[in-house]
C-alpha positions in Angstrom: 8.7 -14.1 -23.1 11.4 -12.5 -20.8 11.4 -9.2 -22.5 8.3 -8.4 -21.0 9.9 -8.6 -17.4 12.6 -6.5 -18.6 10.6 -3.8 -19.9 7.9 -3.6 -16.9 11.1 -3.6 -14.6 12.7 -0.9 -16.5 9.6 1.2 -16.1 9.0 0.7 -12.5 12.9 1.8 -12.2 12.8 4.8 -14.4 9.4 5.7 -12.1 11.2 5.1 -9.1 14.9 7.2 -10.4 12.1 10.5 -11.4 13.0 9.8 -15.3 10.2 10.8 -16.8 11.3 10.7 -20.1 12.7 7.2 -19.9 9.5 6.0 -18.2 7.1 7.3 -21.1 9.7 5.5 -23.4 9.3 2.2 -21.3 5.4 2.7 -21.5 5.6 3.4 -25.2 7.4 0.3 -25.9 5.2 -1.7 -23.8 1.7 -0.4 -25.3 3.4 -0.7 -29.3 4.2 -3.9 -28.4 1.2 -5.3 -27.7 1.6 -5.2 -24.1 -2.2 -5.5 -22.2 -2.5 -1.5 -20.9 -4.6 -3.3 -17.7 -1.5 -5.4 -16.9 0.5 -2.1 -16.7 -2.4 0.0 -14.9 -2.7 -3.0 -12.2 1.7 -3.0 -11.9 1.0 1.4 -11.6 -1.3 0.2 -8.4 0.7 -1.8 -6.9 3.5 1.2 -7.5 1.6 3.8 -5.8 1.9 1.9 -2.6 5.2 0.4 -3.0 7.0 3.5 -3.9 5.0 6.6 -3.7 3.2 5.4 -0.8 2.5 8.5 1.9 5.0 10.9 0.6 1.7 11.5 -2.0 -1.1 9.5 -1.6 -3.1 11.1 -3.8 -0.5 8.5 -5.9 -3.4 6.0 -5.3 -6.3 7.6 -6.6 -4.4 8.5 -9.8 -3.2 4.7 -10.3 -7.3 3.2 -9.6 -8.5 6.0 -12.0 -6.0 5.2 -14.5 -7.0 1.5 -14.2 -10.9 2.3 -14.3 -9.9 4.7 -17.1 -8.2 1.6 -19.4 -10.8 -0.4 -19.1 -14.0 2.2 -20.0 -12.3 2.9 -23.0 -9.5 0.8 -23.7 -6.2 1.0 -26.8 -5.4 3.1 -28.5 -7.5 5.8 -26.3 -6.4 4.7 -23.1 -2.2 5.3 -23.8 -2.5 9.0 -23.0 -4.1 8.0 -19.0 -1.3 5.8 -18.8 0.8 7.9 -20.0 0.3 10.8 -17.5 0.3 8.6 -14.6 3.4 7.6 -15.4 4.7 10.4 -15.9 3.1 12.1 -12.6 4.8 9.1 -10.7 7.7 9.8 -12.1 7.9 13.2 -11.2 5.9 12.3 -7.6 8.1 12.1 -4.1 9.4 9.1 -3.2 8.8 7.0 0.1 8.8 3.3 1.1 7.9 3.7 4.8 4.1 1.9 4.8 5.9 -1.0 2.7 9.2 -1.7 4.8 6.9 -0.9 8.3 4.2 -3.8 6.9 6.9 -6.0 5.8 8.1 -5.8 9.7 4.5 -6.8 10.4 4.7 -9.8 8.3 8.3 -10.8 9.6 7.7 -10.4 13.7 4.2 -12.5 12.4 6.6 -15.0 11.1 9.1 -14.4 13.3 6.6 -15.6 16.7 7.1 -18.8 18.9 4.1 -20.1 19.9 0.1 -19.0 19.4 -0.3 -15.7 18.8 -1.4 -13.2 21.4 -5.0 -12.8 22.0 -7.0 -9.6 21.1 -7.2 -7.3 24.0 -10.2 -7.9 26.0 -11.4 -3.6 25.5 -10.8 -4.4 22.1 -12.9 -6.8 21.8 -16.3 -6.5 20.1 -18.9 -7.1 22.6 -22.4 -8.2 20.5 -24.0 -10.4 23.3 -24.5 -10.3 26.9 -22.1 -12.9 27.8 -19.2 -11.0 26.1 -19.8 -8.3 28.1 -20.2 -10.1 31.0 -16.6 -11.5 30.3 -15.0 -8.4 29.6 -15.2 -8.0 26.0 -14.5 -3.9 25.1 -14.8 -3.2 28.4 -12.8 0.1 29.5 -12.5 1.1 25.9 -12.2 4.8 24.9 -14.4 5.8 21.8 -11.3 8.1 20.4 -14.5 10.5 18.7 -15.8 11.3 21.6 -13.1 13.0 23.0 -11.6 16.5 21.9 -8.0 15.3 23.1 -5.9 12.1 22.2 -6.8 9.1 24.4 -4.6 6.9 26.0 -5.2 3.5 25.0 -3.1 0.5 24.4 -3.9 -0.9 20.5 -1.1 -3.9 20.5 -1.3 -7.4 22.4 0.7 -6.9 25.5 3.6 -9.0 24.2 3.6 -6.0 21.8 3.6 -3.0 24.0 5.9 -0.5 22.6 6.7 -1.8 19.2 6.9 0.6 16.6 7.2 -1.6 13.2 8.1 1.7 11.2 11.7 1.6 12.9 14.6 -0.6 11.4 14.2 -3.6 12.8 17.3 -6.5 13.7 17.4 -8.8 11.3 
């Protein structure tokens, strides 16, 4: 019932608040109450990207490993795997940079009037002679071939200069 959602919310907020003791409490309360450990593990995968993100890129690896470990061995043995992951997340630095930037991209797409801008020709794949003749891929600079960063536009012309990582006006 509702307590299911209250407990997962409390777990998320405790990890987000870096309270490892409360995080362990809410985890144990859920597991001892019969919660599916794979449900908790799935929520930890989301938390890894949503709340920790690039502040600790290994968090996602930890979460996926915890999910796989729970899937492999089940309860009660997997409880310590989830506990390790929860404590790791509570102690981890937090960043919502990617989460916010992706939300800004979605907002940009939803607010766009008319057809979406086409993919620039130089970014298009040209598997056929016709496509090459139409200019697909023309002028594309293959970055690994250069020692220095390559000056090249990757966004459509209409979005040139857009930075989704900066705060957007709402």
